[in-house]
C-alpha positions in Angstrom: 0.0 0.0 0.0 2.8 2.4 0.8 4.4 1.7 -2.5 1.1 2.2 -4.3 0.7 5.7 -2.7 4.3 6.5 -3.7 3.6 5.4 -7.3 0.8 8.0 -7.2 3.3 10.7 -6.5 3.0 10.9 -2.7 5.9 11.0 -0.3 5.3 8.6 2.6 6.8 8.3 6.0 5.8 5.1 7.8 6.7 3.8 11.3 5.8 1.0 13.7 4.2 1.8 17.0 6.0 0.5 20.1 5.3 -3.2 20.4 4.3 -3.6 16.8 6.3 -4.7 13.7 10.0 -4.2 14.4 9.6 -1.8 17.3 10.3 -2.8 20.9 8.3 -1.7 23.9 4.9 -2.3 25.4 1.7 -1.4 23.7 -0.2 1.4 25.4 -2.6 4.0 24.2 -0.4 6.8 25.5 2.6 5.2 23.9 1.2 5.0 20.4 0.1 8.6 20.6 3.6 9.5 21.7 5.1 7.5 18.7 2.8 9.3 16.3 3.9 12.7 17.7 7.6 11.7 17.4 7.2 10.6 13.8 5.4 13.9 13.0 8.0 16.0 14.8 10.8 14.2 12.8 9.1 15.1 9.5 8.7 18.7 10.6 12.3 18.8 11.8 13.6 18.2 8.3 11.7 21.2 7.0 8.4 19.8 5.9 5.7 22.4 6.7 2.5 21.3 8.4 0.6 22.4 5.3 2.2 19.5 3.5 1.4 16.8 6.1 -1.6 14.5 5.8 -2.3 12.3 8.8 -3.2 8.9 7.5 -4.2 5.9 9.5 -5.8 2.5 8.9 -7.8 0.7 11.6 -6.2 1.6 15.0 -3.9 3.9 13.0 -6.9 6.0 12.2 -7.7 6.6 15.9 -4.0 7.6 16.4 -4.1 9.9 13.4 -7.2 11.7 14.5 -5.6 12.2 17.9 -2.4 13.5 16.3 -4.4 15.9 14.2 -5.9 17.4 17.4 -2.5 18.1 18.9 -0.3 18.9 15.8 -1.3 21.0 12.7 -1.8 19.2 9.4 -3.4 19.7 6.0 -5.9 16.9 6.1 -6.7 13.5 7.7 -7.4 10.2 5.9 -9.0 7.3 7.8 -9.4 3.8 6.5 -11.4 1.1 8.3 -11.3 3.1 11.5 -13.6 2.5 14.5 -15.5 5.0 16.6 -13.9 3.8 19.8 -12.2 0.5 20.6 -15.1 -0.7 22.8 -17.5 -0.4 19.8 -15.3 -2.7 17.7 -14.8 -5.1 20.6 -18.6 -5.2 21.2 -19.1 -6.4 17.7 -16.9 -9.5 18.5 -17.4 -10.1 22.2 -20.8 -8.5 23.0 -21.0 -7.1 26.5 -17.4 -8.2 27.2 -16.3 -5.5 24.8 -17.1 -3.0 27.5 -14.1 -4.2 29.4 -11.8 -2.2 27.1 -13.3 1.0 28.5 -13.1 4.3 26.6 -9.7 3.6 24.9 -9.0 5.1 21.5 -12.2 7.3 21.6 -12.0 8.6 18.0 -15.6 9.7 17.8 -15.1 12.0 20.8 -12.1 13.7 19.1 -13.0 13.8 15.4 -15.5 16.8 15.9 -12.6 19.0 16.8 -10.7 18.6 13.5 -10.4 21.8 11.4 -9.1 20.1 8.2 -10.6 18.1 5.4 -11.3 14.5 6.3 -11.6 11.4 4.1 -13.0 8.3 5.6 -13.0 5.0 3.6 -14.5 1.7 4.8 -15.2 -1.7 3.2 -18.8 -2.7 3.5 -17.8 -6.3 4.2 -15.3 -5.4 7.0 -15.3 -8.4 9.4 -13.0 -6.6 12.0 -14.4 -3.1 12.2 -18.1 -3.1 11.2 -19.0 -0.8 8.3 -21.6 1.0 10.5 -18.8 2.3 12.7 -17.1 3.9 9.7 -20.5 5.5 8.9 -20.9 6.7 12.5 -17.4 8.2 12.5 -18.2 10.0 9.3 -21.4 11.4 10.7 -19.5 12.9 13.7 -16.7 14.4 11.5 -17.0 18.1 10.7 -17.1 19.5 7.1 -15.3 19.4 4.8 -15.5 15.6 4.7 -15.9 12.7 2.2 -16.9 9.1 2.7 -15.9 6.3 0.4 -17.6 2.9 0.5 -15.6 0.0 -0.9 -18.1 -2.6 -2.0 -17.3 -6.1 -1.0 -14.0 -5.2 0.8 -13.0 -6.8 4.1 -10.8 -5.2 6.6 -7.4 -6.1 5.2 -8.6 -5.7 1.5 -9.6 -2.0 1.5 -6.2 -0.6 0.7 -5.8 -2.9 -2.3 -8.6 -1.1 -4.1 -6.9 1.0 -6.9 -9.8 3.4 -7.0 -9.5 4.2 -3.3 -5.7 4.6 -3.7 -6.4 7.1 -6.5 -9.0 8.9 -4.4 -6.6 9.1 -1.4 -3.8 10.5 -3.7 -6.2 13.2 -5.2 -7.6 14.1 -1.7 -4.1 14.4 -0.3 -3.0 16.7 -3.1 -6.1 18.8 -2.8 -5.8 19.0 1.0 -2.2 20.2 0.7 -2.5 22.5 -2.3 -1.1 19.9 -4.7 2.2 19.5 -2.8 3.6 16.0 -3.0 5.0 15.1 0.5 2.7 13.3 3.0 3.0 11.5 6.3 1.5 8.0 6.7 1.1 6.0 9.9 0.5 2.3 9.9 0.4 -0.6 12.2 2.0 -3.8 11.3 0.2 -6.9 12.4 -3.3 -5.9 11.7 
């Protein structure tokens, strides 16, 4: 997926959260937020202005990207297969036991404070994060916003859709005035 975005003319910075992929450490909500801020700060430190940064996240990465966009300036936000809050996704799989995760990764509470364009994409056959959660997140997002439904796509298939990749590239360029450098966050292992 990262290569596909680069082929569409976007610069991409990717990293692993602590405890994911090749990164050591323990997985915590505060920790992954800190990792996103560190990646963002590294991009800014090499001279990339905030007006050229798009916060991009898939699944849990979307929750992290929304939080990042509330504490660091950016040009736009792209969310793919992202949930409203972790407990809502957990409820879909575990029923009332999903409540045990509490209010972690509360994306729906944060998204309303964004002041940049938002693109939300979701597969309508997502077996991990129900499609309705993507719709609810979109409903809570402020304008300007766009929703893209990927027919027949499951959770890990969404970013293989070439039309969506083209849409993301166009949205990113439009959100940053046509500039070609972007930031992407991802989570290995999902």
